[in-house]
C-alpha positions as CSV (number, residue, x, y, z in Angstrom):
1,M,139.8,114.0,184.0
2,P,141.3,113.4,187.5
3,P,141.7,116.5,189.6
4,G,145.0,118.3,189.0
5,S,145.9,116.1,186.1
6,N,146.3,118.6,183.3
7,N,148.0,121.9,182.5
8,I,144.9,123.7,181.2
9,E,145.1,127.4,182.2
10,E,142.0,128.8,180.4
11,F,138.4,127.7,180.2
12,H,135.9,129.5,177.9
13,F,132.3,128.5,178.0
14,K,130.5,130.2,175.1
15,K,126.8,131.1,175.0
16,E,125.9,128.0,173.1
17,C,127.3,125.9,175.9
18,F,125.3,125.3,179.0
19,V,126.0,122.9,181.9
20,S,124.7,122.7,185.5
21,S,126.8,124.1,188.3
22,E,127.6,120.6,189.6
23,I,129.0,119.5,186.2
24,L,130.8,122.8,185.9
25,A,132.5,122.3,189.3
26,T,133.7,118.8,188.2
27,V,135.2,120.2,185.0
28,L,136.9,123.1,186.8
29,A,138.5,120.8,189.3
30,S,140.7,119.1,186.8
31,P,143.3,121.8,185.9
32,R,146.3,122.2,188.2
33,R,146.2,125.9,188.1
34,L,143.4,127.6,186.1
35,K,144.2,131.3,185.4
36,T,141.3,132.4,183.1
37,F,137.6,131.5,183.2
38,T,134.9,133.0,181.0
39,Y,131.2,132.0,181.0
40,D,128.6,133.5,178.7
41,L,125.3,132.2,179.9
42,S,123.1,133.6,177.1
43,A,121.7,130.4,175.6
44,A,118.4,131.2,173.9
45,H,116.7,128.0,175.2
46,L,117.0,129.4,178.8
47,V,115.1,132.5,178.2
48,D,111.6,131.1,178.7
49,E,112.4,128.2,181.0
50,D,110.2,128.1,184.1
51,N,112.6,125.6,185.8
52,L,115.7,127.7,185.3
53,E,116.8,127.2,188.9
54,Q,116.7,123.5,188.6
55,E,118.6,123.5,185.3
56,L,121.4,125.7,186.8
57,G,121.9,123.5,189.8
58,S,122.4,124.3,193.5
59,M,126.1,125.4,193.7
60,N,126.7,129.2,193.4
61,L,129.6,130.5,191.4
62,S,131.9,131.1,194.3
63,I,131.7,127.4,195.3
64,V,132.1,126.2,191.7
65,L,135.3,128.2,191.3
66,G,136.6,127.7,194.8
67,C,138.9,124.9,193.8
68,Q,140.8,127.4,191.6
69,E,140.8,130.4,194.0
70,E,144.6,130.3,194.5
71,S,145.4,130.6,190.8
72,L,142.5,132.3,189.0
73,E,143.5,135.7,187.7
74,Y,140.8,136.6,185.1
75,L,137.1,135.9,185.7
76,S,134.4,136.9,183.3
77,F,130.7,136.0,183.7
78,T,128.1,137.5,181.4
79,T,124.5,136.7,180.9
80,S,121.5,138.1,178.9
81,L,118.9,136.3,181.1
82,P,115.9,138.7,181.3
83,H,115.4,138.5,185.1
84,V,115.0,141.4,187.5
85,T,117.3,139.6,189.9
86,L,119.8,136.9,189.1
87,P,119.1,133.4,190.5
88,R,121.2,132.9,193.7
89,V,123.3,130.2,192.0
90,L,124.6,132.9,189.6
91,R,125.9,135.2,192.4
92,F,129.3,135.3,194.0
93,H,128.9,134.9,197.7
94,G,132.2,136.5,198.6
95,L,135.5,136.5,196.5
96,R,137.9,137.4,199.4
97,G,139.6,134.0,199.0
98,F,140.6,134.6,195.4
99,Q,143.9,136.3,196.2
100,S,145.3,136.0,192.7
101,L,142.2,137.5,191.0
102,R,143.1,140.7,189.1
103,D,140.3,141.2,186.6
104,L,136.6,140.7,187.2
105,H,133.8,141.2,184.6
106,C,130.3,140.4,185.7
107,P,126.7,141.6,186.2
108,Y,126.2,144.1,189.1
109,E,123.9,141.6,190.8
110,S,126.5,138.9,190.9
111,V,128.7,140.8,193.4
112,S,126.1,142.8,195.4
113,Q,125.8,141.5,199.0
114,N,122.5,141.2,200.7
115,D,120.2,144.0,199.5
116,P,121.8,145.0,196.2
117,E,120.5,148.5,196.5
118,I,122.2,149.5,199.8
119,C,125.4,151.5,199.6
120,T,127.4,148.8,201.4
121,A,126.5,146.3,198.7
122,F,130.2,145.6,197.9
123,V,131.7,145.5,201.4
124,D,133.7,142.2,202.1
125,M,133.1,141.1,198.5
126,F,136.4,141.7,196.6
127,P,139.9,140.2,197.1
128,S,142.8,142.6,197.9
129,S,144.4,141.6,194.6
130,L,141.6,143.0,192.4
131,E,142.9,145.6,189.9
132,T,140.1,145.9,187.3
133,L,136.4,145.7,187.9
134,H,133.8,145.8,185.0
135,L,130.2,145.8,186.0
136,K,127.2,145.4,183.7
137,I,124.2,147.2,185.1
138,T,121.1,145.9,183.4
139,L,118.1,147.8,182.1
140,L,116.0,146.2,184.9
141,S,118.3,147.4,187.6
142,P,117.1,150.6,189.4
143,G,119.7,153.1,188.0
144,E,119.9,155.5,190.9
145,A,120.3,152.9,193.6
146,R,123.0,151.0,191.6
147,G,124.7,154.2,190.8
148,R,125.0,155.3,194.5
149,C,126.4,151.9,195.4
150,V,129.1,152.3,192.7
151,E,129.8,155.8,194.0
152,H,130.2,154.3,197.5
153,L,132.7,151.8,196.1
154,A,134.7,154.6,194.4
155,K,134.8,156.7,197.6
156,N,135.8,153.8,199.8
157,C,138.0,151.9,197.4
158,P,141.1,151.7,199.8
159,S,139.0,149.6,202.3
160,I,136.8,147.7,199.8
161,A,139.3,146.9,197.0
162,P,142.7,148.4,197.9
163,A,144.5,147.4,194.7
164,L,141.8,148.6,192.3
165,R,143.1,150.7,189.5
166,E,140.2,150.7,187.0
167,L,136.5,150.8,187.4
168,R,134.2,150.4,184.4
169,V,130.4,150.2,184.2
170,S,128.2,149.2,181.2
171,P,124.8,150.6,182.1
172,W,121.5,149.8,180.3
173,S,119.5,152.5,182.0
174,Y,120.4,156.2,182.4
175,Y,122.4,157.5,185.3
176,D,124.6,160.6,185.6
177,W,128.0,159.2,186.4
178,Q,129.7,162.6,186.9
179,E,129.9,162.2,190.7
180,C,131.4,158.8,190.4
181,E,134.0,160.0,187.9
182,N,134.9,162.8,190.4
183,L,135.3,160.3,193.2
184,C,137.4,158.0,191.1
185,S,139.6,160.9,190.1
186,K,140.2,161.7,193.8
187,S,141.0,158.1,194.5
188,G,143.4,157.8,191.5
189,L,141.1,155.3,189.7
190,I,140.6,155.1,186.0
191,F,136.8,155.3,185.4
192,Q,134.8,154.5,182.3
193,A,131.0,154.5,181.8
194,D,130.2,152.8,178.5
195,K,127.8,154.6,176.2
196,M,124.4,153.1,176.2
197,P,123.0,151.6,172.9
198,D,121.3,154.4,170.9
199,D,117.9,152.8,171.1
200,E,117.9,153.1,174.9
201,W,118.2,156.9,174.9
202,V,115.2,159.1,175.3
203,P,115.2,162.9,174.7
204,H,115.2,164.1,178.3
205,Q,118.1,161.9,179.1
206,R,120.1,163.3,176.2
207,A,119.4,166.8,177.4
208,S,120.6,166.1,180.9
209,S,123.8,164.2,180.0
210,T,126.9,166.0,178.9
211,H,129.4,163.2,178.8
212,Y,128.5,159.5,179.0
213,A,131.5,157.4,178.2
214,S,134.5,158.8,179.9
215,S,137.5,158.1,182.0
216,S,138.8,159.9,185.1
217,H,141.6,162.5,184.9
218,S,144.0,160.0,186.3
219,S,144.0,158.2,183.0
220,D,146.1,159.2,180.0
221,E,143.2,158.5,177.6
222,V,139.8,160.2,177.7
223,D,136.9,158.9,175.6
224,L,134.1,161.4,175.6
225,Y,130.8,161.5,173.8
226,S,128.6,164.5,173.3
227,N,124.8,164.6,173.5
228,D,124.6,163.8,169.8
229,G,126.8,160.7,170.1
230,E,129.8,162.1,168.3
231,E,133.2,161.5,169.8
232,Q,135.0,164.6,171.1
233,E,138.7,165.4,171.4
């Protein structure tokens, strides 16, 4: 399809579909104004591949999507690749140019600049238009370091992502998100920390956690879970 030749507004690549970044860039260049892009890179045949970097290609996601940076509003990239750090090609090297982007769902490592464990990991990453950010924090991510970076984001939201209204995290390792919730409440952000899968809990974590899935007081809805996993009103 010649670039700009069609009116497609949404592309959804399911986990059964895998293409290299170069092919993906060619496909994404064809719509006039792409508004939604979702990519679930969870294909089973990739899990044990030694040449994963070669299969993925050399273009990172920011470059692949760059041709649609003026129109893209919703971007979701998910993966179940069991790597401590994502390959460089699966990271966004700055999204400042995506001035229409309102909703971003991706792994923590995809948007962390330089050292993903330093507090300024998100500085100069997000566009001023971003309203909703959903981060998946994998089990292999050091929980405390990642948690502090998210807290830094919540505290400095006006300068990092001035239009942000909602911050959501899906952690796969324990972290006490109370401080982050407090910071979001002060900033007027809706905050939610998804409840971890039951098989990831251990007794001492249950004892030290009062509420795990929640939202800040700026939200009209509050979704709380007690230590025994029952929803509270």
